[in-house]
Structure formats: C-alpha cells, structure tokens
N, C-alpha and C positions, 0 to 999 in steps of 0.2 A: 652307878645306875645303883637309885633305893634300891630295899624292900617293892615299897609301893609301886613304882616305874616298873620293877619287872614284872610283880605280875598284875600290872592292868595289861603292860604289852604281852604278855604270856596270854591277860583271856580273850584279848583281842584278835589276835592271830590264831585262835582255836574255831574265834567267830566264823574268822575268815575263811581260814581251811572249810570249817565246814557250807560256809553261802559257799564257796568252788564244785566241793562234791555234787551240792544239792544244785548247782546250775548245769551241772556235764549230772543231770538227772542220776545221782546216784546216790544210795544213802547206807551209811558204813553201819548199824546195824550191832555193832560194838564200840557205841562211844561208852570211853572208862579214863582213869588219868595211867592206868601203864599202858596206853595205848595212846596219849600223847608229849611223846620225843621231843625233848629240847636240846638243842646240840649249840651248844657256845664254844665257838672261834672267833675268828676275825668280826663276826656278826651272830648276832643274839639270830639263831634261826628255831620254828616250834612246828611241832610236823604232825600230822595224826596217821597213826599208822596198824597194822595191823586191818587188811582189809580183805580179808581170807572169808567172811562171810559180807559183805556190802552185795549188792544186787543192783542191776542197773535198770531204770523203768525204762521200757519198752514206746515205743512211740508217743499216745501225747496224754500216757499211763499214768496218772498223778496216784497210785497204786500195789502193789505186788502181789493185790487179792486176799483173800481168806488163806486159798493153800498152799500161803508161802511156810517153807518153815520155820519149829518155832527154836530157833538157837538165842544164841547171846551168854554174855558171861550172869550165873549165880547172882545176883545181889544189882547187878547193870543192868537188867532187864527193862522195857515202860513196859508198860498193862500191855501194848498189843501184843505184846512175845513172853507173856506168862502164859493169858486165855489165849490159848485158841479160839482162831474164828474171827476171829477180830483182824484186817485189813490191816497192811505194814504200811504203813507211810514217812512223808520224811518228821513231817511231828514224832514220831521216835526219837532218831538222834535229836530234835529240840528237847524232849522229855531228857535223854542222859546227859547232855551238854547241862541243862537246869541243874541236872547231879552234882557234875563230874567239875562246875565253877562254884559250887559249893563245896566242897570239896575241897579247894585251892583253899577259900577264903574262910577256910572251917580247921583251917591245919588239919585235915585229914577224916573229917566226919560223914558221914551221909545220912540227906535229910532225913528217912528211910531207915532207919539204923544201923546195931555196931555188926550184926553178922548177918549172910546170904539167906538163908531160911529167913529170917526178919524181915528183912527188907521187900524182898520179894513178896511175901505177907503184904507189912506194909504198905505196899506200890497198889496190890487189887485192892484194898480197905482205903487208900488214898490218906492213910495215917501216917503225916510228916511233922519233924517236931524243924522250924525254923527258925527256932529263939537264937541260936550263936548269933546271926546274922543282924539282929537287933544291937550288940555291941560295937559292931565296926565301923567305924565311920569314913571310910570309902566306900559301901554299898550301892548306894546310890550313885554316887558316881560312877561304878561301873558296871551296874543294872544301864543307866542309859549311854553307855558309850555302845556294850555288847547290842542292846539296843537299835542305836542309829544303823551299824557296821548291817546290822541284820535284814535290815531293813529295805 
C-alpha cells in the first residue's frame, strides 16, 4: 500500500469512527493524534482510543450544556473546552478532527501553533496557519472524501 493510500485510508477510518461515536450520541472530547491507534496485522485497523472523558448525550439532548467540566488535553482543545460557560456538542470533536487531519497531512504540525499554550490562545482568537496545506496535492481529494463520509 502506498503512503498516499495508507494516509487516505487512515483519514477515512478516523472519520468513520467518529461518525459511529456520534451516532451512538457519544462525544469523545479528547480527539488528538495520540488517541488514534493504527493496528497493522492481517488487515489495517484504525481505532479511536482513550474514551476517559467522553460523555454520552442523554435522551434528545444535542449538547452537554455549559455545566460540563472543562477538560481535554492542553493544545488539543476546541473553543468550547477552553472557554468556560460554552455548551459542549459534537462540534467539539469535529474541530479536533480537523486539527488531527491537518497534523497527519503536514507531518506533525498543528494549525494553531507549535506549543500547547500558544495553540489554546490561538484557538480562542481563531488565529490559524493553514498555508502548509497549499503545497499538498492530495488535500482537496482528502477533504472531499472525508466530507462525503461525514455526511
């Protein structure tokens, strides 16, 4: 399997795994590269790990509300986790999904900065650097594939 095929497969599987969690009304709340396991055996398997701070949405609820604890990994938190009083929804995981895919496509770079404190500050002010993606030919194709799977 070529590196491009491997990366595309892993990206797709991360999206499929997150879609499955959301279908079960579970918000992961700590999606980051360290919590994506790639198992290579007879077949390739990608799993989302560390469900320690994940939460199940009760009944018809679409959010955990603003009383949910502010947790997550420094440098990998969406605005809802950094800022107190924000309602926590599945969109938190989607924000982190974008950061994880960016990390994978740019060989370990984060769209919001190099250090965890810098990232959190930049997330609050929506200050990101996506210029590294401009030089990657497969980015548009990967985006389209992930969007199709996510919908």
